[in-house]
C-alpha positions as CSV (number, residue, x, y, z in Angstrom):
1,M,0.1,-0.3,-0.2
2,K,3.1,2.5,1.1
3,I,4.6,1.7,-2.5
4,R,1.3,2.3,-4.5
5,V,0.8,5.9,-2.4
6,G,4.5,6.6,-2.9
7,S,4.1,6.1,-6.4
8,A,1.1,8.3,-7.1
9,F,3.1,11.3,-5.0
10,G,5.7,10.4,-7.5
11,V,3.4,11.1,-10.5
12,V,1.8,14.2,-9.2
13,C,5.4,16.1,-8.5
14,I,6.5,14.8,-12.3
15,I,2.9,16.4,-13.5
16,A,3.7,19.6,-11.6
17,L,7.6,19.8,-12.8
18,L,7.0,19.4,-16.5
19,C,4.0,22.3,-16.0
20,I,6.7,24.4,-14.3
21,G,9.7,23.3,-16.3
22,L,8.3,22.5,-19.8
23,P,7.5,26.2,-20.7
24,V,10.8,27.4,-20.1
25,I,12.8,24.1,-21.7
26,S,10.3,24.8,-25.0
27,F,10.1,28.6,-25.1
28,K,14.0,28.4,-25.4
29,S,14.1,25.7,-28.1
30,F,11.3,27.3,-30.1
31,A,13.4,30.5,-29.8
32,L,16.9,28.6,-31.1
33,I,14.4,26.8,-33.7
34,E,12.9,30.3,-35.1
35,R,16.8,31.7,-35.5
36,Q,17.7,28.8,-37.2
37,E,14.6,29.0,-39.4
38,L,15.1,32.9,-40.1
39,E,19.1,32.5,-40.6
40,N,18.2,29.4,-43.5
41,D,15.6,31.8,-45.0
42,L,18.3,35.0,-45.0
43,K,20.9,32.6,-46.6
44,Q,18.3,31.4,-49.1
45,S,17.5,34.7,-50.1
46,L,21.0,35.6,-50.6
47,N,21.5,32.7,-52.9
48,I,18.1,33.9,-55.1
49,L,20.0,37.2,-55.4
50,N,23.2,35.6,-56.6
51,A,20.5,33.4,-58.6
52,E,19.0,36.3,-60.5
53,I,22.5,38.0,-60.9
54,Q,23.4,34.7,-62.7
55,Q,20.2,34.4,-64.4
56,L,20.9,38.2,-66.0
57,S,24.3,37.2,-67.1
58,T,23.0,34.4,-68.9
59,T,20.7,36.8,-70.8
60,A,23.5,39.2,-71.5
61,G,25.6,36.5,-72.8
62,D,22.8,35.6,-75.5
63,Y,23.4,39.5,-76.9
64,S,27.3,39.5,-76.1
65,G,27.9,36.5,-77.9
66,W,25.7,37.1,-81.3
67,D,27.2,37.9,-84.7
68,E,24.4,40.5,-84.8
69,T,25.9,42.3,-81.9
70,Y,29.4,41.6,-82.9
71,R,28.7,43.6,-86.3
72,F,27.2,46.3,-84.5
73,V,29.9,47.5,-82.5
74,Q,32.0,47.5,-85.4
75,D,29.7,49.3,-88.0
76,E,26.8,50.8,-85.6
77,N,23.9,50.3,-88.1
78,E,20.7,51.4,-87.0
79,Q,18.9,48.3,-88.4
80,Y,20.3,46.3,-85.4
81,I,18.6,48.7,-82.5
82,T,15.6,48.7,-84.9
83,T,14.8,45.2,-85.3
84,S,16.8,43.2,-82.1
85,L,16.2,46.4,-79.6
86,G,12.7,47.0,-79.9
87,E,10.9,48.7,-76.7
88,S,9.6,45.1,-75.6
89,I,12.4,43.9,-75.2
90,Y,13.3,45.9,-72.0
91,T,10.0,45.0,-70.6
92,K,10.3,41.5,-71.3
93,L,14.2,41.0,-69.7
94,R,13.3,43.4,-66.8
95,L,16.1,45.7,-67.9
96,N,16.9,49.2,-66.8
97,V,19.9,49.7,-68.5
98,F,21.3,48.5,-71.5
99,M,24.8,49.5,-73.0
100,V,27.2,48.8,-75.8
101,F,30.9,49.9,-75.5
102,N,33.6,49.6,-78.2
103,N,37.1,48.7,-77.5
104,D,37.7,52.1,-77.1
105,G,35.3,52.2,-74.4
106,R,33.2,54.7,-76.1
107,M,29.4,54.2,-75.8
108,V,28.1,52.9,-79.3
109,F,24.4,52.8,-77.9
110,G,23.1,53.0,-74.5
111,R,19.3,52.9,-73.3
112,G,17.6,53.5,-69.6
113,H,14.2,52.3,-69.0
114,D,11.9,51.9,-66.7
115,Y,10.1,48.7,-67.6
116,H,7.6,49.3,-64.4
117,R,6.2,52.0,-66.7
118,K,7.3,51.1,-69.8
119,I,9.0,54.3,-70.7
120,R,12.5,55.4,-71.2
121,E,15.1,57.1,-68.8
122,P,18.2,58.4,-68.9
123,I,20.9,56.3,-67.6
124,P,22.2,57.4,-64.3
125,G,25.4,59.5,-64.4
126,N,26.9,58.2,-61.5
127,L,26.6,54.9,-62.9
128,L,28.6,55.7,-66.2
129,R,31.1,57.2,-63.7
130,H,32.0,53.5,-63.2
131,L,32.0,52.8,-67.2
132,S,34.5,55.7,-68.1
133,P,37.3,54.1,-70.7
134,G,39.9,52.2,-69.3
135,S,37.2,51.5,-66.6
136,Y,37.5,47.9,-64.3
137,L,33.9,47.0,-66.2
138,L,35.2,47.7,-69.4
139,R,38.3,45.7,-69.4
140,H,38.3,42.1,-70.4
141,N,41.2,40.2,-70.8
142,A,39.7,36.7,-72.0
143,T,36.9,35.6,-74.5
144,D,35.4,33.5,-71.1
145,H,36.2,36.8,-68.8
146,S,33.2,38.1,-67.1
147,L,31.7,40.9,-64.4
148,A,28.5,40.3,-62.3
149,G,27.3,41.3,-59.2
150,L,25.8,44.5,-57.5
151,I,26.4,48.6,-57.7
152,T,25.2,50.8,-55.1
153,I,24.7,54.6,-56.5
154,P,23.1,57.2,-55.2
155,E,20.0,56.6,-57.7
156,G,19.9,53.1,-56.1
157,T,21.6,49.6,-56.6
158,I,21.8,47.7,-59.7
159,L,22.2,44.1,-60.5
160,I,24.9,44.3,-63.5
161,V,26.7,42.4,-66.2
162,S,29.6,43.2,-68.4
163,L,30.5,40.7,-71.0
164,P,32.8,40.5,-73.9
165,I,31.4,41.1,-77.3
166,L,32.0,37.9,-79.4
167,T,30.9,36.2,-82.1
168,G,28.2,33.7,-82.1
169,E,30.2,30.6,-81.7
170,Y,32.0,32.6,-78.8
171,Q,35.1,33.1,-80.1
172,G,37.3,36.4,-80.3
173,P,39.2,38.9,-81.1
174,I,37.0,40.8,-78.6
175,K,35.4,43.8,-80.4
176,G,33.9,45.4,-77.2
177,T,31.8,45.4,-73.9
178,L,28.1,44.9,-73.5
179,V,26.6,45.9,-70.2
180,M,22.9,45.5,-68.7
181,G,21.7,46.3,-65.7
182,R,18.6,46.0,-63.4
183,F,17.6,48.0,-60.4
184,L,17.1,46.5,-57.3
185,D,14.4,48.3,-56.3
186,G,11.0,47.8,-54.1
187,P,9.1,45.7,-56.7
188,E,12.1,44.0,-57.8
189,L,12.5,42.9,-54.3
190,K,8.6,42.4,-53.7
191,R,9.4,39.7,-56.6
192,I,12.2,38.1,-55.0
193,G,10.6,37.9,-52.1
194,S,7.6,36.2,-53.3
195,L,9.8,33.6,-54.3
196,V,11.1,32.6,-50.8
197,Q,7.5,33.7,-49.2
198,H,9.1,36.4,-46.9
199,N,9.3,40.4,-46.8
200,L,12.4,41.7,-48.0
201,S,14.5,44.7,-47.8
202,F,17.7,46.0,-49.1
203,I,19.5,48.9,-47.0
204,S,22.3,50.8,-49.5
205,S,25.7,51.5,-48.4
206,V,24.6,54.7,-49.3
207,A,21.6,55.0,-47.7
208,P,19.3,58.0,-47.5
209,A,18.6,59.9,-44.2
210,G,16.7,57.4,-41.6
211,Y,18.9,54.5,-42.1
212,D,21.5,54.4,-39.5
213,Y,23.3,52.1,-41.8
214,A,26.7,52.2,-40.2
215,K,25.4,51.6,-36.9
216,M,23.8,48.5,-38.5
217,R,27.0,47.5,-40.4
218,S,29.0,47.4,-37.1
219,R,26.7,45.1,-36.0
220,L,27.8,42.7,-38.9
221,K,31.5,41.5,-38.0
222,S,32.4,39.9,-41.0
223,K,30.7,39.6,-44.8
224,D,29.6,36.2,-43.9
225,S,27.7,37.0,-40.3
226,V,24.1,37.2,-39.8
227,Q,22.3,39.3,-37.4
228,I,18.7,38.4,-35.5
229,D,16.9,41.5,-34.3
230,I,13.7,40.4,-32.5
231,E,11.7,43.4,-32.7
232,D,8.7,42.5,-30.6
233,S,6.6,39.3,-29.6
234,N,5.1,39.5,-33.2
235,S,8.0,39.8,-35.8
236,I,11.3,39.1,-36.1
237,T,14.5,40.5,-38.4
238,G,17.5,38.9,-40.2
239,Y,20.4,41.1,-41.5
240,A,23.0,40.0,-43.8
241,L,25.9,42.1,-45.7
242,V,25.6,42.0,-49.6
243,P,28.9,42.5,-50.9
244,D,28.8,44.5,-54.6
245,I,30.8,43.7,-58.0
246,F,34.1,45.7,-56.4
247,G,34.1,43.5,-53.1
248,K,33.0,46.3,-51.2
249,D,29.6,46.7,-49.3
250,A,26.7,46.9,-51.4
251,G,24.4,46.9,-48.6
252,I,22.4,45.1,-46.1
253,L,19.6,42.7,-47.1
254,M,16.9,42.4,-44.5
255,V,14.2,39.4,-44.1
256,N,11.5,40.2,-41.8
257,K,8.6,37.2,-40.7
258,S,6.3,37.3,-38.1
259,R,6.8,34.9,-34.9
260,K,4.3,32.2,-35.6
261,L,6.0,29.4,-34.1
262,I,6.7,31.2,-30.9
263,S,2.8,31.8,-30.9
264,Q,2.1,28.1,-31.5
265,A,4.6,27.3,-28.9
266,K,2.6,29.1,-26.4
267,L,-1.0,27.6,-27.5
268,A,1.0,24.3,-27.0
269,T,2.2,24.8,-23.6
270,W,-1.3,26.0,-22.3
271,L,-2.7,23.2,-24.0
272,F,0.2,20.9,-22.4
273,I,-1.0,22.3,-19.1
274,I,-4.9,21.7,-19.7
275,I,-3.9,18.1,-20.7
276,C,-1.3,17.4,-17.6
277,G,-4.1,19.0,-15.2
278,S,-7.3,16.8,-17.2
279,S,-4.2,13.6,-17.2
280,L,-3.8,14.2,-13.2
281,S,-7.6,14.1,-12.5
282,L,-7.7,11.0,-14.6
283,F,-5.0,9.4,-13.0
284,V,-6.3,9.6,-9.6
285,I,-9.5,8.2,-10.4
286,Y,-7.7,5.5,-12.2
287,F,-5.7,4.7,-9.5
288,L,-8.5,4.5,-7.2
289,L,-10.6,1.9,-9.6
290,A,-7.3,0.1,-10.3
291,R,-6.5,-0.9,-6.5
292,K,-9.7,-2.0,-6.2
293,R,-9.4,-4.4,-9.3
294,L,-5.8,-5.4,-9.1
295,H,-6.5,-8.0,-6.4
296,T,-9.1,-9.8,-9.1
297,V,-6.5,-9.8,-11.9
298,R,-3.7,-11.0,-9.9
299,H,-6.3,-14.0,-8.4
300,I,-7.1,-14.6,-12.1
301,E,-3.4,-14.5,-13.6
302,K,-2.4,-17.0,-10.7
303,L,-5.4,-19.5,-12.3
304,S,-4.1,-18.8,-15.8
305,S,-0.4,-19.5,-14.6
306,E,-1.3,-23.1,-12.9
307,R,-3.6,-24.3,-15.7
308,L,-1.0,-23.0,-18.5
309,Q,1.5,-25.2,-16.6
310,A,-0.6,-27.8,-16.2
311,I,-1.1,-27.9,-19.9
312,I,2.7,-28.0,-20.6
313,D,3.2,-30.6,-17.9
314,L,0.8,-33.1,-19.7
315,A,1.4,-31.9,-23.5
316,V,2.5,-35.1,-25.7
317,D,5.1,-33.0,-27.5
318,G,8.4,-31.8,-25.8
319,I,8.3,-28.2,-25.2
320,F,11.5,-25.9,-24.9
321,I,11.9,-22.4,-24.2
322,L,14.7,-21.0,-25.5
323,D,16.1,-17.2,-25.3
324,G,17.3,-15.8,-28.8
325,K,20.5,-17.6,-29.2
326,G,19.2,-20.9,-28.8
327,S,20.0,-21.6,-24.9
328,I,17.7,-23.5,-23.4
329,L,16.0,-22.0,-20.4
330,S,13.0,-24.4,-19.3
331,V,11.5,-27.7,-20.7
332,N,8.4,-29.8,-19.8
333,S,8.4,-33.5,-18.5
334,R,8.1,-35.2,-21.9
335,A,11.0,-33.1,-23.3
336,C,12.7,-34.9,-20.5
337,E,11.5,-38.4,-21.5
338,I,12.5,-38.0,-25.1
339,T,16.0,-36.8,-24.5
340,G,16.7,-38.9,-21.5
341,L,18.1,-35.9,-19.6
342,G,16.7,-34.1,-16.4
343,K,15.5,-30.3,-16.4
344,A,18.4,-29.6,-14.4
345,E,20.9,-30.9,-16.9
346,M,19.6,-29.3,-19.9
347,E,19.1,-25.8,-18.5
348,H,21.4,-23.3,-19.9
349,M,22.3,-26.1,-22.6
350,Q,22.2,-25.4,-26.1
351,L,19.7,-27.1,-28.0
352,D,21.6,-28.0,-30.5
353,S,24.1,-29.9,-28.2
354,L,21.5,-32.6,-27.8
355,F,22.6,-33.8,-31.4
356,K,26.2,-35.3,-32.7
357,E,28.0,-33.5,-34.8
358,N,27.3,-36.6,-37.6
359,D,23.8,-35.9,-37.5
360,E,21.8,-34.0,-39.6
361,Y,21.0,-31.3,-37.4
362,H,24.7,-30.3,-36.6
363,S,23.8,-27.0,-38.1
364,F,20.7,-26.2,-36.1
365,H,22.5,-23.1,-34.5
366,L,22.3,-21.4,-38.3
367,S,18.6,-22.2,-38.6
368,L,17.0,-20.4,-35.8
369,P,13.8,-18.5,-36.8
370,T,13.3,-14.6,-37.0
371,G,10.5,-12.9,-37.3
372,E,7.3,-14.3,-37.8
373,D,8.8,-17.4,-39.6
374,T,8.5,-21.3,-38.4
375,V,11.7,-23.4,-38.6
376,A,10.5,-27.6,-39.0
377,L,13.2,-29.9,-38.6
378,E,13.9,-33.4,-38.4
379,S,16.6,-35.5,-37.2
380,S,18.3,-38.4,-35.2
381,L,18.7,-37.9,-31.7
382,T,21.0,-39.9,-29.0
383,R,19.7,-40.2,-25.7
384,K,21.8,-40.1,-22.8
385,D,21.5,-44.4,-22.7
386,G,22.6,-44.6,-25.6
387,S,19.5,-45.4,-28.1
388,T,18.6,-43.3,-30.9
389,V,15.3,-41.7,-31.6
390,F,13.7,-39.7,-34.5
391,V,12.5,-36.4,-33.7
392,E,10.5,-33.7,-35.2
393,M,10.8,-30.2,-34.4
394,R,9.0,-26.8,-35.2
395,I,10.7,-23.6,-33.3
396,K,9.6,-20.2,-33.8
397,Q,10.2,-16.8,-32.0
398,M,7.9,-15.3,-29.5
399,P,7.4,-11.3,-29.4
400,D,9.6,-10.9,-26.8
401,A,12.8,-12.4,-28.9
402,S,12.5,-15.7,-26.7
403,L,12.0,-19.2,-29.2
404,Q,9.4,-21.9,-28.5
405,C,10.6,-25.6,-29.7
406,F,8.1,-28.4,-30.1
407,M,9.8,-31.5,-30.4
408,R,7.8,-34.7,-30.8
409,D,9.3,-38.6,-31.0
410,I,8.5,-39.9,-34.6
411,S,10.4,-43.0,-34.6
412,E,7.5,-45.0,-34.8
413,R,7.1,-43.2,-38.0
414,K,10.3,-43.5,-39.1
415,A,10.3,-47.1,-38.8
416,L,7.0,-47.5,-40.7
417,E,8.6,-45.0,-43.9
418,Q,11.6,-47.4,-43.7
419,G,9.5,-50.3,-44.0
420,L,7.7,-48.9,-46.7
421,I,10.7,-47.8,-48.7
422,E,12.1,-51.4,-48.2
423,Q,8.7,-52.7,-49.4
424,R,8.8,-50.5,-52.5
425,D,12.2,-52.2,-53.5
426,I,11.0,-55.4,-53.2
427,I,8.2,-54.6,-55.4
428,S,10.3,-52.5,-58.2
429,S,12.8,-55.5,-58.1
430,M,10.0,-58.0,-58.7
431,A,8.6,-55.7,-61.4
432,A,11.8,-55.3,-63.0
433,E,12.1,-59.4,-62.8
434,L,8.6,-59.5,-64.5
435,S,9.7,-57.2,-67.1
436,I,12.6,-59.2,-67.9
437,A,10.6,-62.5,-68.0
438,E,8.2,-60.9,-70.6
439,E,11.1,-59.7,-72.5
440,R,12.2,-63.5,-72.5
441,E,8.8,-64.9,-73.3
442,R,8.2,-62.5,-76.4
443,C,11.6,-62.9,-77.7
444,R,10.7,-66.8,-77.9
445,I,7.1,-66.7,-78.9
446,A,8.7,-64.2,-81.6
447,G,11.2,-67.0,-82.5
448,E,8.5,-69.6,-82.6
449,L,6.1,-67.5,-84.9
450,H,9.3,-66.8,-87.1
451,D,10.8,-70.1,-87.2
452,Q,7.8,-72.4,-87.1
453,V,4.3,-71.0,-87.9
454,A,5.7,-69.0,-91.0
455,P,7.9,-71.4,-92.6
456,T,4.5,-74.2,-91.9
457,L,1.9,-71.6,-93.8
458,L,4.4,-70.6,-96.7
459,L,4.9,-74.4,-97.3
460,G,1.2,-74.7,-96.9
461,K,1.0,-72.4,-99.5
462,M,3.1,-74.0,-101.6
463,K,1.2,-77.0,-101.8
464,L,-1.8,-75.4,-102.4
465,N,-0.1,-73.8,-105.8
466,S,1.2,-77.2,-106.6
467,M,-2.0,-78.7,-106.4
468,I,-4.0,-76.1,-108.6
469,A,-1.2,-76.5,-111.3
470,A,-1.7,-80.4,-111.5
471,N,-5.6,-80.2,-111.5
472,G,-5.5,-77.3,-113.4
473,P,-8.7,-75.0,-113.6
474,C,-11.8,-76.3,-111.1
475,E,-14.9,-74.8,-109.5
476,C,-12.6,-74.0,-106.6
477,E,-10.4,-72.0,-107.9
478,P,-11.8,-68.8,-106.3
479,T,-11.8,-69.9,-103.2
480,T,-8.3,-71.4,-103.3
481,V,-7.3,-68.0,-104.3
482,E,-9.1,-66.6,-101.5
483,V,-7.2,-69.2,-99.2
484,E,-3.8,-68.2,-100.6
485,A,-4.7,-64.5,-99.6
486,L,-5.5,-65.2,-96.3
487,I,-2.1,-67.3,-95.6
488,D,-0.2,-63.9,-97.2
489,R,-2.0,-62.1,-94.8
490,A,-1.2,-64.3,-91.9
491,V,2.4,-64.4,-93.1
492,Q,2.6,-60.6,-92.9
493,D,0.7,-60.1,-89.6
494,I,3.1,-62.9,-88.4
495,R,6.2,-60.7,-89.5
496,S,4.8,-57.3,-87.8
497,L,4.2,-58.8,-84.9
498,T,7.8,-60.3,-84.8
499,F,9.3,-57.2,-85.7
500,Q,7.5,-55.4,-82.6
501,M,8.0,-58.1,-80.5
502,R,11.7,-58.3,-81.5
503,P,13.3,-56.1,-83.6
504,P,15.5,-57.4,-86.0
505,I,17.6,-54.6,-86.3
506,L,18.0,-55.0,-82.2
507,A,18.2,-58.9,-82.6
508,N,20.8,-59.3,-85.5
509,A,22.6,-56.1,-86.1
510,G,23.4,-55.6,-82.4
511,L,22.8,-52.4,-80.3
512,E,25.2,-49.6,-82.1
513,A,23.7,-50.1,-85.2
514,A,20.3,-50.1,-83.5
515,L,21.3,-46.9,-81.6
516,K,22.2,-45.3,-85.2
517,W,18.9,-46.2,-86.4
518,L,17.2,-44.7,-83.7
519,G,19.2,-41.7,-84.1
520,E,18.2,-41.5,-87.7
521,E,14.6,-41.9,-86.7
522,F,14.5,-38.9,-84.2
523,E,16.1,-36.6,-86.9
524,G,13.5,-37.6,-89.4
525,N,10.6,-37.2,-86.6
526,Y,12.0,-34.6,-84.2
527,G,14.9,-32.4,-86.0
528,L,16.9,-33.9,-83.4
529,E,20.8,-34.3,-84.6
530,T,22.3,-37.3,-82.7
531,A,26.1,-38.1,-83.1
532,I,26.8,-41.6,-82.5
533,S,30.8,-42.4,-81.3
534,S,32.5,-45.6,-80.0
535,D,35.7,-46.7,-78.8
536,A,35.4,-50.3,-78.7
537,S,34.7,-53.1,-81.4
538,P,31.3,-54.5,-81.3
539,I,30.3,-55.6,-77.3
540,P,28.8,-58.9,-77.1
541,L,25.3,-58.4,-74.8
542,T,22.3,-60.4,-73.8
543,Y,19.6,-59.2,-76.0
544,E,17.7,-58.3,-72.6
545,T,20.4,-56.1,-72.0
546,R,20.6,-54.5,-75.6
547,S,16.6,-54.1,-75.3
548,T,16.6,-52.4,-72.2
549,I,19.5,-50.0,-73.0
550,F,17.8,-49.5,-76.1
551,Q,14.4,-48.6,-74.7
552,I,16.3,-46.4,-72.0
553,V,18.4,-44.3,-74.6
554,R,14.9,-43.9,-76.6
555,E,13.3,-42.5,-73.4
556,L,16.3,-40.1,-73.1
557,L,16.2,-38.7,-76.6
558,L,12.4,-38.3,-76.3
559,N,13.1,-36.3,-73.1
560,I,16.2,-34.0,-74.7
561,A,14.0,-33.2,-78.1
562,K,10.7,-32.2,-76.1
563,H,12.5,-30.4,-73.1
564,S,16.0,-29.6,-73.6
565,G,15.8,-26.7,-75.7
566,T,18.4,-27.9,-78.0
567,K,18.7,-29.9,-81.3
568,Q,22.1,-31.6,-80.9
569,A,22.4,-34.8,-78.4
570,G,25.4,-37.3,-78.5
571,I,25.9,-41.0,-78.0
572,Y,28.9,-42.4,-76.9
573,I,29.6,-46.1,-76.2
574,S,32.6,-47.7,-74.5
575,R,33.8,-50.9,-72.7
576,Q,35.0,-50.4,-68.8
577,D,36.4,-53.6,-67.8
578,D,33.4,-56.3,-68.0
579,M,30.7,-53.1,-68.3
580,I,29.1,-51.6,-71.4
581,V,29.1,-47.6,-70.6
582,V,26.4,-46.0,-72.6
583,T,26.5,-41.7,-72.2
584,V,23.9,-39.5,-73.8
585,S,24.3,-36.0,-73.3
586,D,23.1,-32.6,-74.5
587,Q,24.0,-29.1,-73.7
588,G,20.4,-27.9,-73.2
589,K,18.9,-25.9,-70.6
590,G,19.3,-28.7,-67.9
591,F,17.5,-29.1,-64.6
592,D,17.2,-29.3,-61.0
593,I,17.6,-33.1,-60.0
594,A,16.4,-32.4,-56.4
595,K,13.3,-31.0,-57.8
596,S,12.6,-33.4,-60.7
597,T,10.2,-36.1,-61.3
598,L,12.6,-38.0,-63.4
599,L,13.3,-40.4,-61.2
600,K,10.4,-41.2,-59.2
601,P,7.9,-44.0,-59.8
602,K,5.4,-43.6,-62.5
603,S,2.1,-45.4,-62.7
604,G,2.4,-46.3,-66.5
605,G,4.8,-46.3,-69.8
606,F,8.3,-47.1,-69.6
607,G,9.6,-44.0,-67.7
608,I,13.6,-43.1,-66.8
609,F,12.7,-44.8,-62.8
610,N,11.3,-48.1,-64.2
611,S,14.3,-48.3,-66.7
612,Q,16.9,-47.3,-63.5
613,K,15.4,-50.8,-61.7
614,K,15.4,-52.5,-64.6
615,I,19.3,-51.8,-65.5
616,E,19.9,-52.4,-61.8
617,F,18.1,-56.1,-62.1
618,L,20.6,-56.9,-65.0
619,G,23.7,-55.5,-62.8
620,G,24.0,-52.3,-63.9
621,R,23.3,-48.8,-62.9
622,L,22.3,-45.7,-64.2
623,A,23.7,-42.2,-63.1
624,I,22.1,-38.7,-64.1
625,V,24.4,-35.3,-64.2
626,S,22.6,-31.9,-64.7
627,A,22.3,-28.8,-63.4
628,P,20.2,-25.7,-64.4
629,G,22.1,-24.0,-67.8
630,A,24.8,-26.6,-67.7
631,G,23.3,-29.4,-70.1
632,T,22.5,-33.1,-69.2
633,S,24.5,-35.9,-69.0
634,V,22.9,-39.4,-68.4
635,T,25.4,-42.6,-67.7
636,I,24.2,-46.1,-68.7
637,S,26.4,-49.0,-67.5
638,A,25.4,-52.9,-67.8
639,P,27.7,-56.0,-67.8
640,I,28.6,-57.8,-71.1
641,D,27.8,-61.2,-72.1
642,L,30.9,-63.1,-71.2
643,K,29.3,-66.2,-73.1
644,P,28.8,-64.8,-76.4
645,N,28.5,-67.6,-78.1
646,E,25.2,-69.2,-76.4
647,E,21.7,-68.4,-77.9
648,K,20.8,-65.2,-77.1
């Protein structure tokens, strides 16, 4: 109770200190921000003033580097003045002065203009004194030399630009000087001020009565310094020195703005005090209500904690609470049963230390989840008593950056999976053996059809022809002709069936000849060019081996034609000890073997998986090497026939 009262009293004191101290601190901070903003505005205004001078220099460059001006300063033709320097030019370019001087310093053309009232005015005499022959503004020693800046005279401050007169390609020799000027008067300052959205004013160094320029200049210690004056609670003014084209003082630029930030700060302070007072009242009310509810909440929290602990202890999965680095903080009883370790033994252990280095799970410390990801893992685990169990784990990061791991014993499931794999291998071997038996039976039937049935039918046809020849024409002649046609059809069917059951080229000419024929077939049907080469003389093989390799190669060439993206393939036949090795390769797009279904069982058809099982049953093997973008190479190896003289 004392702690609660002390806490409430502390909160009240803090709010009181904030109400008193915050206004003082905030006013000082806002005043500093106000000064910094005004300094930035003043610097921005100076930058815009310089940009205006550069823009005027660009405009003057268009006239000084012009062939018409170049000719005019030499021949002083009136047509140039009429066509190129009309009345609208001065208003459009906002010019008060436009002058052209030759190399002797004589003014070939000069014009004063009030572009606000659109009337001519004389050129100020005090300005002409700065443009006498040999003066600084009329000396240009190089084609790229230029002068731009401010000149202060009693008539006012002028933005002035002096450029050498060149050809249209800005080449010499220099024939004179072009001078443009614009008064920095009230309307021009208003226009520039609108660009920065502030009130600008300019005090010339030749200031009229009423401005104490010397006093203001003394407060600006250097050319780059800025002076800020707070005139009253509603406005603030900043001063900055502006140099002229000769490097002397042209005058002082002033920016005046209202103190909206301070006004808003005062309003915000009063609002803060009101909010703090209201918050204090609400806090007192809340404190009184919270004290009443606190006991109820604690009671509910205790019941929830006990229920949660009961759920964890009765869970069928092992539960590990980890820190962000994978160190075990606490476990439930089921986790102890799975690992064979006690809670005290596992406390502060790294979870990956439960697994041996040769286990798949050795890289666990690199697989901790981040964010809302869940890491799912399976691995073997050696228990304390030396027995091995298989476990499945799911690890997830909690909002407090800790980790929760749920571990389930899947040893029984793994045993069932292993049994299924073994059963599948047995069934695959039986299927391969059955396929070999079927192949042998087809060969036997094909042989009997070819060697016994077909000759018998041909002999019957010969006897029938002999009988017809001996007896001459008779009434049964149409019937005998039909019988003869039926015998021919039967013989043809037997030959076709024999070819399908046991291709003659594979049975008689050998594997290499059969593969060459197969390559020609694919080139004609699919446009796949197949290069076949061999490093050995004909290799003796059983018919089952030849047939199996032939079927695998046909399946591979079909895959190349349909999926590889290339029209070229290679088949290389070699002998290694007592094995024949056939390599089928292409330089196509390849594939990821781990993600491919090529080596998985198929429900029907020959298929690479079925071929692999069949070749393995014959004592050989099939290996595939491929990667995306690197082509594919399939190597088929099988034992050769060590008894070549026996009947195949």
